[in-house]
N, C-alpha and C positions, 0 to 999 in steps of 0.2 A: 747480658747479665743473667746468670744462673740463679734460679730460685731454690730455696730450700724445700724440703718435704713439706713442712708446714705451710710454707708460703704457697706452694703449688696447689695444696688441698684448699686453701682459702681462696684462691683465684678459681679453681674448678667449681667450688661452692657458688662463687659470686656469678659465674656464667649460668649455672643451673638455675639460679634465682632469676636471672634476667630471662631465661627461655620460659620459666614458669609465668613470670609476670607478662611476657608476650602473649602466651596462650591465654592466660586469664583475662587480658585486655580484650583480645578477640572473642572470647566466650562472651563475656559481659556485653559486648556490643552487639553481636549477631545472633547468639543462640535463640532459638524460637522465633526469629524475625522472618518477615517475607517482604517482598516488594509489591506495592500495590499502586494503581493508577492514581495520579492527583485527582482525575476526574473521570468517571466511567463514559461519560458523555462527550467529552472533549474531542476524542479522535473521530467519534461518530459525527459529530456537528462538522468538524473540519472536512472530513471525507464526503459527507453528504452535500455540503455546499459546493465542493469541487465537482462532484458527479452531477449535481444539477446544472452547474454552470457549462459542463462539457455537453450535456444533453442539449442544452439551448444552443451551443455552438454546432453541433451535428444537425440540428433541425433547420439551421440557416444554409446548409449545403443544397443546392438544387437537386431534386430528385432523391434525396435521402429522406426517410421517414423514422421518426422517433416513435417506437410502439408504446402502447400503455399495457404494461404486463398483467394487470388485475382485470381487464376487460378486452373483448375483441377490439382490434384496432385497424382503421383503414388507412391506406397510404393513397391519399387523395392527390399528392403532389404529381403522381405519374400521368395524370390527365391535363395538367396545366400545358397549355400551348397546343393541344390537339385540336384539329379542325374537322368536326364530324361531317361537315358537308362534302368535303373533298373524299370521304371514305365511303359514301354512299354507293357509288358505282366504281370503286377503286379495284383495280386489276394488279395482282402482285407481279413484280418484275421478276425476270428469270434469274437475276443476279442474287446470290444468296449473301446473308449477312454474317460477318464473322461471330462464332460461338453461338450462333442462334439456329435451331433446328425447327423450321416452320412445318415441316410435314407431320409433327405430332400434334399440331393445332387444327381441329377440324375446321372445314371450310363451310361453315354453316351460319345462317343468319342469327344474330343474338335472339330476335323474337322467337326462334324455333327452339332455342335451348329450354330443356325442362326445368320448370321452376323459374325462369325469368320473369322478373316483375318490374315493369318500367316505372310504376310509381315508387317503389322501393329504391330503384337505382336513381331516379330523380332526386329523391331525398338524400342519397349518399353523396351526390355531386352537386348538391345545391351551392350556387356561387361560384363553382368551379369551371363548368362548361356551359356553353350556349347550345341550342339546337338539339337538346337531349331527347326530344322525340323522334330524332332520326336513328336512334340507337338500335330499335328492332330491325331495320332494314340493312345494318351493317354487318358485314362478314367478320365472324370472329377472328379468322386468320389475318384479314386486312387490318383489324385493330391491334392484333399482336404484333404485326409487322410495323405499324405506325409507332407503337410503343418502344420496340426495339430500336427504331432509327432515332426517336426522340431522345432516348437514354441509352447510348452505346456503352457507357461505363457502368451500368448498373446490370447485374447478372440476369440473364434471362429467365431461369426458372423462379428468381425472386419476383420478377415483374409479372409472371403469369400466376403466382400465388396471390400477389396483391390485386390483380384483376379479379380473380375467382372470389376474394372477399368483398370486393366493391359490387360485383354482379350478384353476390349472396349465393354462390353455386359451389358446392363441394369440389375441390380440386381434383380428386379422383375421378369425378363424373365428368367435369369440364375438360380435363386433359389427362385422359387415362393412361397415356404413354410418357408422361412428363417424368414421373419417377424412374422409368426404365432408361430414358435418354439422359438423365442427369443424376445417376445414382449417389455420386458423391455430395451433391447438395442435400439430398433427403437422407443421407445415412446417418444414424443416430449412433455414436460410440459412447457406451456408458463405462467403459473400463479406460481408466486413465493411467498412464505409465509415469511415474515419477521417480526415476532412477537415482536422483541425487538426495532423495529425502530419507534422512536418518535423525532420529530422535532419541536422546540427545546427542549432538555432535561433540562430545567430550572424551577426553583420554584420562578419566579419574577412576580410581578404583571403587568397586562395588556399586557402580551405577550402570542401570540397564541401559541397552542400546536396541531400539525398536526399529526394524527396517520394514518399511511400507512401499514395495514396489509397485503395487496396483491399487486403485481406488475405485470402487463401484458406485458411479454417480446415482444410481437408481436407489441406492441403500441411504441417501442423504435424507433426514428429516429434520428440517429447521422450522420450528413452530413460531413463524412470524405472521401476523395478520396480514393478509392480502398476498402472500407468497406461497404458491402451490408448486414446489419443485418438481414433484412427478408429472403434473400437467404441462409444465413449461419445458420438461425434457423432450416433449412431443414436438416442439417447435423447431423447425430446421434451423440449425446453427446455434441454438441455445446450449447443447452440450460442450461446444467449443468455447463459449463464452464462460461456462462454469469451470472448464478445464483451465482456462487462463487465469481465473481467480486463484485455483489451487497453486498454480506455478508462481504467480506473483507473490503469494504468502508463503509458499515453500513451507507449509505447515499441515499436519495431519488433523488437527483439531479446528478445521475451517468453520465447523458448525457452531463452536464455541465464539470464535471471533465474529461471525455474521450475526449471532444473538446479541453480542455487545454493541455491533455497529448499528444494528436495527434495520428496519424496512426501508427507511429513506435512502440510505446509502445503497442498499443492495438493488432496489427498484432502479434507481437512477443509473447505477453503473452498468447493470444489465441491459437496460434500455438505450444507453449509449453506445455499448459496444455490439449490441445485437444487429442494428442496421448495417454496420460495417461488414460484419461477418456474413450477413444475408446478401446484402444488395450490392456491395462493391465486388468487382470481379476478384481481386486479390485479398478480400477480406479475411478468408479462413487462413491464408498464408500469413497475414498480417498478425492475426491473434497468436499464431505458432511463433512468429518472430519476436513478439512481446515477451511471450513466455520463456522462449530461449535466452533472450537478453537477461531476463530477471534470474533465471537459473544459473547463468553464468556469473552474475554478480554474487549470488548466494555461495557459489562455489569458491569464488575468489576469496570471500571473506572467512570462510572456513579454513582455507590454507594460509591466511595472512601470517606473516612472520612478525609478532609483536616482539619488540625489545625487552628482555627480562627486567622486572622491576628490582629485583634484588640483587645488589652488587655487594658481595660480602667485603667488609672492611672499609667501604667508602660510601658513608651516607650523602656527601655532597653530590657524587656521581649519581647515586640512587634517585635524589631529588630531581636532578636535571633530566635523568631517563623518564621519570614519572610525568613530568611537564610535557615531554614529547609524546608520552603515551596518551595523555589525557587530550592533547590537541588533535592527535590522530583520530581518537575515538570520537570526539565532538564532530570532527569534520567528515567523518565516514558517512553518516546518515545524510548530512546536508548535500554533499556532492554526489552521492550514489555511485561513484566511481565512473572513469571515463567511458568504459565499454558499456555500462547500463544506459548513461545518458545519451550517448551517440546513437547506439543501436535503435533505442525507442524513438528518438527524434526523427532519424533517418527513415525507418521503416513506416512510421506513421505518416510522415510528410508524403512519402511516395505513393501512398494511397490515392491521394486526391489530385494526382498530377494532371489527369485529363478531365477533373470535374470543376476545375477552377483556375488552372494555371498555377502560377507562382504567387499570386495575390487574392484578396478577398476571403470569403468566408471558409473556403476549403482549408487555407493555410491556418487560420484561426481555429478550425475544428481540429486539424492535425496537432496543433501545439497543445490544446486543451487535452486531447486523448493521451498525449505522451506525459503531460504533467500529472494527469490522473493515475495513470499507471505507476509512476515514480512514487507517488504519495502512497499508494497501496503497498509497494515493495517495502518502503520505510515503515509502515505500520507493521508489517508482517515480521520484519527483521527485529524491531523493538519488542513485539510480542514474544518471538522465540528467545531474545536475551532474558526477557523477564522469567520466562518458564524455566530456562536453564539456571539461572541464578537461584530461583526459588527451590528448584530441586536440590542444588548444593547445599542450601541453608537448612533443608529438611534432613540432611544427613549429619556428618560430623564436622561442623565448620572449623573447630579448633585445629583439626588436622589437615583439612583441605585448604582453608584460607591462609594459614600461616606461611605457606610456601608459594602459593599462587594468588595473592590478594588481588592484585590490580590485572593480572592476567585473565582471571575468572571474570572479574567485573570491576571495570574502573569506577563505577558508581559506588559499589561497596567500599573501595578503597578510599574514595573522597569522604564518606561518612566517618570511616576510621580516622583519617587525618585530622578533619575539622573538630572532632568531638573528643580528641585525645590530648594528654599533656605532651609538651616538647620531648620530655624524656621517653614517653612510651612510643611516640613516633620514631625518635631516632633508634629505640630498641628494635622496632620492627624493620626499619630500613638497613641496618647494619648489624652484622653477625658479631662484630668486635668493635664496639665503640671507643674502647680504650685505645687500641691501636689505630683507630681511624683518626686520631688526634684532632677531633671535632673540638674539644674543649679549649685547646690553645687558642682558637680564634672563634670562641662560641659566638659573640656578638655579631661578627662579620658574617659568619656561616649562616647563622639564622636569618639575617636581613637579606643576604644574597641568594640563598638556596631555599630554605624552609618556607619562609614568609610567602615568597611568590608562589610556591607550590601550593600552599594553603589557599590563597586567593584564587588560584585556578580551580582548586577543587571546590570551593564555594560556588563559583560561577558554575561549575558542572552539574552541582547538586540543584541549583536554581533553575538551570535550562532542562533538566530531567523531567521526563514524563511520569516517572514511577518514583516513589518515596519508600524509604525504610519505615516499616511498621512492626512493632512499636519502637520509638525512638527513645531509648532510655537516657541519653545524655544529650544536652543542647548546648554544651561548650562549643563555641565557634559557629553556631547555626544562624548567627546575625551577621549581615554584610552591611557595611557602609553605604548609603544612598548616594547615587550620583547627582551631578549638578542638576540635571534635567528633572530627576525625581523629586529634589528638594524644591525645586521651583513650583511643580505641579502640587505636590502637598501643601506648599505654603499658600498657594491660591485657594485650594479646597478649604483649608483651615480658615483663611480670611473670611471667605463666604460664610462657613459655619458660624464663626463668631458674629458676624453681622446679623445673621438669622437667629442668633441665641441658641444654637444648637451645640456650641462648644464653649467651654469657660474661658474668660478673657486671659487667664493665666496659662492657657494651653500653648505648647510649643511644637515646632515641627520635629518629628523625630529624626534622628540621624542614621538609625539602622533599621533594616527590615528582616524579618524571620523567612528563612529559605526552605524550611521543612515543609 
């Protein structure tokens, strides 16, 4: 059918009006808004609790020591099971031990060491050892050999550093050649390479791209009580643990994240990872493996091929595509992708193969470390998403969001869906609602395509850590309570009525606000 000139002009005018309405709706919803955390302490509490549990699991592994970061810490576990009587007249065998260079340990009696104080050592080892008065007559090299035999899976330089702390002797005085014999253990690398780090990772016009290939750890200044980063960087292995945090978060503004998470998380995470990096033979390699796995997952997310949400002329297909996108986005953080989960679990469990076999506290520690690293990766990914979205919201949302609403942020799309009228939603999803023929079966299309999409969007908003602020419209921001929720609220209300804290006419609510 051919339209007359007048009819064509009227049709063009109608489409221009729809386009204007679409932009006005997006502007009214998003202009001047930002995504803010539901609770500034929620992630901090969750991660701090997980880190504390991990620290407890690590402490249960024989020979491993969880350090106290804000005070000198002694690894008294290395003396458990040592028989001092057998060491008084001990002669070293000619057979050498793997990865142990005993020639750098002086063959000198402990009592002859400058500064050695038996009363101080007695106090340090109280309740750990018997026959402590024999210590002055025991050879330092014999004691080092006994420790290396007792703990073959702990790194030898770490054992010697712990020994120097227990004896209250400076490591460079006690073992002057230790740093030369094991340079990698004492090497402090303050320059961190993060080749995959680019912020923001967007292909949108007029947005800056900041590439940060190297980070100087010594420049980090996090003002958290009890955390002295410059001092801690002097501890062997601490630089590797801090590097691991950068790689797990994949973010340049780690200082801001750490300030939000607080001292509890930071101290417990660092004191959980540090003994692994320091004392387990493959600890440094494990930290690198965790970071590599996290970086591969971050890269995979950046190159993920999302199905476009806007399917011109077909609002039904657009609704179905959006549901797929929401489901994928919701599951992405929960599953962390196969490569991330598998590599973290395998590399962590492999650490403790010789420290406890396939059962016991070693496996529990391995699982706990892997789980903690995964939670950190999730936190970092969500933080970056929020920063990316807020950057876009501060630019020209009506131009940017009109074409890439759900690709930019499924969460923003959900807010638009549940807070807009049916006609506005259809206008955004279809470039030509007339040719789409939606209205021919409007009731069925709404029931089968649009309503399920809106319910998914409501659940997405309810589960999200971040909320849109300010929220100028609340249409659709209430969801019906489930059966179990109604039962719980009914019981609570009944108790309040009996105690006189609720009126007798009060009823159980049928909906809850999700904003």
